[in-house]
C-alpha positions in Angstrom: -6.1 -30.1 65.7 -9.1 -28.9 67.3 -11.4 -31.6 69.3 -13.9 -31.6 66.5 -10.9 -33.2 64.2 -9.8 -35.7 67.2 -13.8 -37.3 67.3 -14.1 -37.3 63.7 -11.2 -39.5 63.6 -8.0 -37.6 62.3 -5.5 -37.8 64.6 -3.6 -34.9 66.0 -0.3 -34.2 63.8 2.3 -34.0 66.4 0.6 -38.0 67.6 1.7 -39.2 64.1 3.8 -41.7 64.1 6.6 -42.3 61.5 4.7 -44.5 59.3 1.7 -42.2 59.7 4.0 -39.3 58.2 6.2 -42.1 55.4 2.1 -42.1 54.2 2.2 -38.6 54.2 5.4 -38.3 52.5 4.1 -40.1 49.7 0.9 -39.0 48.8 2.6 -35.5 48.8 5.6 -36.9 46.3 2.5 -38.4 44.3 0.8 -35.2 44.4 4.4 -33.0 43.5 4.7 -35.3 40.1 1.1 -35.0 39.7 1.6 -31.3 39.4 4.7 -31.0 37.7 2.7 -33.7 34.6 0.0 -31.3 34.6 2.3 -27.9 34.1 3.9 -30.1 31.2 0.4 -31.5 29.8 -2.1 -28.8 29.7 -3.3 -27.5 26.7 -1.9 -23.8 26.2 -6.1 -23.0 25.5 -7.1 -24.6 28.6 -5.0 -22.1 30.8 -8.2 -19.8 30.5 -11.5 -19.3 30.4 -14.8 -17.6 30.1 -13.9 -15.8 33.4 -10.5 -14.8 32.4 -11.8 -13.5 29.1 -10.7 -16.0 26.5 -12.2 -17.0 23.5 -12.5 -20.6 22.0 -10.3 -22.9 23.1 -10.0 -24.4 19.9 -11.0 -27.9 21.3 -13.1 -29.6 18.9 -15.9 -31.9 20.5 -15.6 -34.0 18.1 -11.7 -34.7 18.1 -11.1 -38.0 20.0 -7.5 -37.3 20.6 -8.3 -33.9 22.1 -10.9 -35.6 24.4 -8.5 -38.6 25.3 -5.6 -35.5 26.3 -7.9 -33.7 28.3 -9.1 -36.9 30.1 -5.3 -37.8 30.9 -4.4 -34.6 32.4 -7.8 -34.5 34.4 -7.0 -37.8 35.7 -3.2 -36.4 36.5 -4.8 -32.4 38.0 -7.3 -34.8 40.0 -4.2 -36.2 41.8 -2.1 -33.0 42.2 -5.7 -31.3 43.7 -7.1 -33.8 46.0 -4.0 -35.5 47.3 -2.9 -33.1 49.9 -6.2 -32.4 50.4 -7.4 -36.3 51.8 -3.6 -36.6 53.7 -5.1 -35.8 57.2 -8.2 -38.4 55.9 -6.5 -41.2 54.6 -3.8 -41.3 57.9 -6.9 -41.2 59.6 -8.3 -44.4 58.3 -4.9 -45.9 58.6 -4.9 -45.7 62.0 -8.3 -46.8 62.4 -8.5 -49.7 60.0 -4.7 -50.5 61.5 -6.3 -52.5 64.2 -7.7 -54.9 61.6 -6.1 -58.0 60.9 -8.2 -57.8 57.9 -6.9 -54.7 56.8 -4.3 -55.4 54.4 -4.0 -53.9 51.2 -7.4 -51.6 52.2 -5.8 -48.0 51.8 -4.2 -47.9 48.6 -8.0 -50.1 47.3 -9.5 -46.9 48.8 -7.4 -44.3 47.5 -8.2 -45.4 44.0 -11.6 -45.8 44.3 -11.6 -41.8 45.4 -10.1 -40.8 42.3 -11.9 -43.0 40.5 -14.8 -40.9 40.9 -12.7 -37.4 40.0 -11.4 -39.5 36.6 -15.4 -40.1 35.7 -16.3 -36.8 36.3 -13.8 -35.5 33.4 -16.2 -36.7 31.1 -18.9 -34.3 31.9 -16.0 -31.8 32.6 -14.9 -32.1 28.8 -17.9 -31.1 27.8 -19.0 -28.7 30.2 -15.8 -27.2 28.9 -17.2 -27.4 25.2 -20.3 -25.5 26.3 -18.1 -22.4 27.9 -16.2 -22.7 24.9 -19.3 -21.9 22.6 -20.4 -19.1 25.0 -16.9 -17.5 25.4 -17.0 -17.1 21.0 -20.0 -14.9 21.4 -18.2 -12.7 22.9 -16.4 -11.6 26.0 -18.9 -10.1 27.8 -21.5 -12.8 27.1 -18.6 -15.6 28.3 -18.2 -13.2 31.8 -21.9 -12.9 32.4 -22.1 -16.8 31.9 -19.3 -16.8 34.5 -20.6 -14.6 37.1 -23.8 -16.9 36.9 -21.0 -20.0 38.0 -19.7 -17.8 40.6 -23.2 -16.6 41.9 -24.3 -20.9 41.6 -20.9 -21.6 43.7 -21.1 -19.3 46.0 -25.3 -20.1 47.0 -24.1 -24.1 47.0 -21.7 -22.8 50.2 -25.0 -22.1 52.1 -27.0 -25.6 51.1 -27.7 -28.2 53.8 -26.5 -30.8 50.9 -23.3 -28.9 50.6 -22.6 -29.0 54.8 -24.0 -32.7 55.1 -21.3 -34.0 52.3 -18.6 -31.7 53.7 -19.2 -33.4 57.4 -18.7 -36.9 56.2 -15.6 -36.1 53.8 -13.8 -35.1 56.7 -14.7 -37.6 59.5 -12.5 -40.8 58.8 -14.1 -42.1 62.0 -17.4 -42.0 60.2 -16.3 -43.5 57.2 -14.6 -46.8 59.1 -17.0 -47.3 61.3 -19.9 -47.6 58.7 -17.8 -49.5 56.2 -14.7 -50.5 58.1 -15.6 -54.4 57.4 -16.6 -54.0 54.3 -13.4 -52.4 53.3 -11.8 -55.3 54.7 -13.4 -57.7 52.9 -11.3 -57.3 49.7 -9.6 -55.2 47.3 -12.8 -55.2 44.9 -15.1 -53.5 48.2 -12.8 -51.0 49.4 -12.6 -49.4 45.6 -16.5 -49.2 46.3 -15.8 -48.0 49.5 -13.2 -45.4 47.9 -15.8 -44.4 45.3 -18.7 -44.0 48.1 -16.6 -41.1 50.0 -15.2 -39.7 46.4 -19.3 -39.7 45.7 -19.7 -37.4 49.2 -16.4 -35.5 48.5 -17.8 -34.8 44.9 -21.2 -33.4 46.7 -18.9 -31.2 48.7 -16.7 -30.1 45.8 -18.7 -29.9 42.7 -19.1 -26.4 43.0 -15.6 -25.6 43.3 -14.6 -27.4 39.8 -17.3 -26.1 38.1 -15.8 -22.7 38.6 -11.7 -24.0 38.1 -13.7 -24.8 34.5 -15.3 -21.6 34.0 -11.7 -20.0 35.5 -9.0 -21.9 33.3 -9.1 -25.7 33.7 -6.0 -26.5 33.4 -4.1 -22.8 34.8 -1.9 -23.7 37.6 -2.4 -20.6 39.0 -6.5 -21.5 39.6 -5.8 -24.9 40.1 -3.6 -24.0 43.2 -6.7 -21.8 44.3 -9.3 -24.3 44.1 -7.1 -27.0 45.3 -5.9 -24.6 48.7 -9.6 -24.0 49.5 -11.1 -27.4 49.0 -7.6 -28.6 52.0 -9.1 -25.6 54.2 -12.4 -26.9 53.7 -11.6 -30.2 54.9 -9.0 -29.9 57.1 -8.8 -26.4 58.9 -11.1 -26.0 62.1 -14.5 -24.3 62.0 -14.8 -25.2 58.4 -18.6 -24.6 58.5 -18.0 -21.0 58.7 -15.1 -21.2 56.1 -17.5 -22.6 54.0 -19.7 -20.0 54.4 -17.2 -16.7 54.0 -16.0 -18.3 50.5 -20.0 -18.4 49.6 -20.3 -14.9 50.7 -17.0 -13.8 48.1 -18.2 -15.9 45.4 -21.9 -14.7 45.3 -19.9 -10.8 45.6 -17.6 -11.5 42.8 -20.3 -13.1 40.9 -22.4 -10.1 41.6 -19.7 -7.6 40.9 -18.8 -9.3 37.5 -22.9 -9.5 36.3 -23.4 -6.2 37.1 -20.1 -4.8 34.9 -18.3 -7.6 33.0 -16.0 -5.4 31.3 -14.3 -5.8 34.5 -12.6 -9.0 33.2 -11.0 -7.2 30.8 -9.8 -3.8 32.8 -8.0 -6.3 34.9 
């Protein structure tokens, strides 16, 4: 870990205590279970998207069963993708809150609040996918061009001040505990509210990457793994800002290529 990581409240890996390693292990096991569940629950038509040249996903916006199934699967997906990324942050919060005698039960509530934000985003994600579905139905080239615009938007957002502002807060358990520690320790409900607040920062950091996932194949395990890896590296690795900028450049390059030559997708 770098000095920045230590200063942010994330303890170096070699200093993690047995309880902290156990906490990380539990989160990883939950993530593995979520990945397995996602693989078994994912609707076949949702494994592809406008960026992968698919047509209709056969998912009706008026079908309540499809809507509920999508939301349930989305919640499991978010657990699969986000839990590994927040392990160092969670360990940092656990250590910082551990000195507080009134912090019992705070950590699970914080995590629940964090996941609640991403679960709520699933409602919007459903209708975004329906919109992409309509674009894809108009022809592969139209869908790919729309996907190219998504890549360009996501790439540009990587360079925005809002992205970097949210990323800094996503990486700093010290800032969270310093500002909200007393409130989080007040009650489980307050801890959930603080978790929602932190989830909002994470949403501000990652919404554009999630939009790329929706365009590429919202329930594709391969795309999920790729986006999850990017999110984890941004949040955990030293030089997160540089990594964020490099990813932005790659996304803009891919978007420009597909916008100019949408037939590239069909040739792949």
